C-alpha positions, 0 to 999 in steps of 0.5 A, spaced: 751 855 692 750 848 692 743 849 695 741 854 690 743 850 684 739 844 687 733 849 689 733 852 682 733 845 679 727 842 683 723 849 681 725 848 674 723 840 674 716 842 677 715 848 673 716 844 667 711 838 669 706 844 670 707 846 663 707 839 660 700 838 664 697 845 661 699 843 654 696 836 654 690 838 657 689 844 652 690 840 646 686 834 649 680 840 650 681 843 643 682 837 639 678 831 643 673 834 649 670 840 645 668 836 639 665 830 643 661 835 647 658 838 641 657 832 637 652 830 643 649 837 643 652 840 649 655 846 651 662 847 654 662 851 661 669 850 664 674 844 666 677 844 673 682 839 676 680 833 680 686 835 685 692 832 687 692 824 687 685 824 685 682 820 680 674 823 680 669 818 678 674 813 676 677 810 682 683 808 679 690 807 683 694 813 682 700 811 685 703 805 682 710 802 683 713 799 677 720 797 676 719 799 668 714 802 664 710 798 660 713 796 653 718 802 654 712 807 653 712 814 657 705 815 659 701 820 663 694 819 665 691 826 667 684 827 670 679 833 670 672 835 671 669 837 665 662 842 666 657 842 661 650 844 659 645 841 655 638 844 653 636 845 660 641 850 661 643 846 668 650 845 669 653 837 669 659 834 671 663 829 668 670 826 669 675 825 663 681 821 663 686 823 659 691 818 657 697 821 653 703 817 650 709 820 647 709 817 641 701 815 640 695 819 640 692 822 646 686 818 648 680 820 652 674 817 656 668 820 660 665 817 666 659 817 667 658 817 660 655 822 656 
């Protein structure tokens, strides 16, 4: 019985993390990434995950051990590949760093730049 409760708890935590990840990426896509692409005259094609513990073109260290969160903030940094088309209709790829903070605005950074 205890094993079943432990497995259900682990499953709940994993599914909760996937849901939070999905919601953060969709909010950043609709409110920040799409308007930025349209400002530069590009058409959005798709968004794709960079993979587990992969930061794409940013080359950031994804695994950091800290005894505390900086300034007590709960932060999540996600990396995604964004595919878009310009006037030439050729697909191009850029890596987007999505910085989400529980109490602050979501920030995005493109590499290489648009």
